[in-house]
Phi, psi and omega in degrees: 000313179293316181295319178298317179297317178295319180294319179295333178276359175105001179282126180250164180298326179297325179295318180293320178296319177298317178298324178294316179292324176296321177299319178294316179298317177296323179295316178294317178298319178295320179295318180294316181284343180291334178298322178292318181294321181290331178287344179259014173097008178268109180283144174059039179291341182282354181296329177297320178296321177294317180300311181292324180295336179282350176287330187304312180297327178295315179293323177295319178297317177296321177298319178293319178296318178293320178298319178297316179295320180294327179291332180280336186275000000 
Protein backbone atom coordinates (compact mmCIF):
# COMPACT_ATOMS: atom_id res chain seq x y z
CA UNK A 1 0.00 0.00 0.00
CA UNK A 2 2.77 2.46 0.91
CA UNK A 3 4.96 1.37 -1.99
CA UNK A 4 2.04 1.69 -4.41
CA UNK A 5 1.31 5.20 -3.10
CA UNK A 6 4.95 6.26 -3.47
CA UNK A 7 5.08 4.80 -6.97
CA UNK A 8 1.85 6.55 -7.95
CA UNK A 9 3.38 9.86 -6.79
CA UNK A 10 6.30 9.35 -9.19
CA UNK A 11 8.97 7.84 -6.94
CA UNK A 12 10.99 5.22 -8.81
CA UNK A 13 13.45 2.64 -7.53
CA UNK A 14 16.31 4.61 -9.11
CA UNK A 15 15.42 7.61 -6.96
CA UNK A 16 15.65 5.54 -3.78
CA UNK A 17 18.97 4.02 -4.85
CA UNK A 18 20.37 7.49 -5.60
CA UNK A 19 19.23 8.70 -2.18
CA UNK A 20 21.04 5.75 -0.58
CA UNK A 21 24.31 6.56 -2.33
CA UNK A 22 23.97 10.25 -1.48
CA UNK A 23 23.44 9.23 2.15
CA UNK A 24 26.66 7.23 2.07
CA UNK A 25 28.52 10.16 0.52
CA UNK A 26 27.17 12.60 3.11
CA UNK A 27 28.15 10.21 5.86
CA UNK A 28 31.73 9.97 4.61
CA UNK A 29 31.94 13.73 4.12
CA UNK A 30 30.62 14.34 7.63
CA UNK A 31 33.10 11.85 9.06
CA UNK A 32 36.01 13.52 7.29
CA UNK A 33 35.02 17.01 8.41
CA UNK A 34 34.31 15.86 11.97
CA UNK A 35 38.04 15.43 12.56
CA UNK A 36 38.43 19.20 12.19
CA UNK A 37 35.51 19.91 14.53
CA UNK A 38 36.84 17.54 17.17
CA UNK A 39 40.23 19.22 17.04
CA UNK A 40 38.46 22.47 17.95
CA UNK A 41 36.81 21.02 21.04
CA UNK A 42 33.52 19.65 19.69
CA UNK A 43 33.12 16.20 21.17
CA UNK A 44 31.39 13.47 19.21
CA UNK A 45 31.10 15.46 15.99
CA UNK A 46 31.08 12.22 14.00
CA UNK A 47 27.63 11.23 15.29
CA UNK A 48 25.96 13.19 12.47
CA UNK A 49 27.85 10.99 9.98
CA UNK A 50 26.67 7.86 11.74
CA UNK A 51 23.08 9.15 11.77
CA UNK A 52 23.07 9.98 8.06
CA UNK A 53 24.81 6.70 7.24
CA UNK A 54 21.96 4.76 8.81
CA UNK A 55 19.56 6.12 6.19
CA UNK A 56 21.23 4.14 3.40
CA UNK A 57 19.79 0.69 4.26
CA UNK A 58 16.30 2.19 4.46
CA UNK A 59 16.65 3.77 1.03
CA UNK A 60 18.09 0.54 -0.43
CA UNK A 61 15.17 -1.42 1.04
CA UNK A 62 12.70 1.07 -0.37
CA UNK A 63 14.44 0.82 -3.74
CA UNK A 64 14.11 -2.95 -3.71
CA UNK A 65 10.43 -2.75 -2.78
CA UNK A 66 9.80 -0.26 -5.58
CA UNK A 67 11.76 -2.36 -8.07
CA UNK A 68 9.68 -5.38 -7.10
CA UNK A 69 6.48 -3.37 -7.53
CA UNK A 70 7.66 -1.99 -10.88
CA UNK A 71 8.42 -5.51 -12.07
CA UNK A 72 4.88 -6.64 -11.35
CA UNK A 73 3.30 -3.70 -13.18
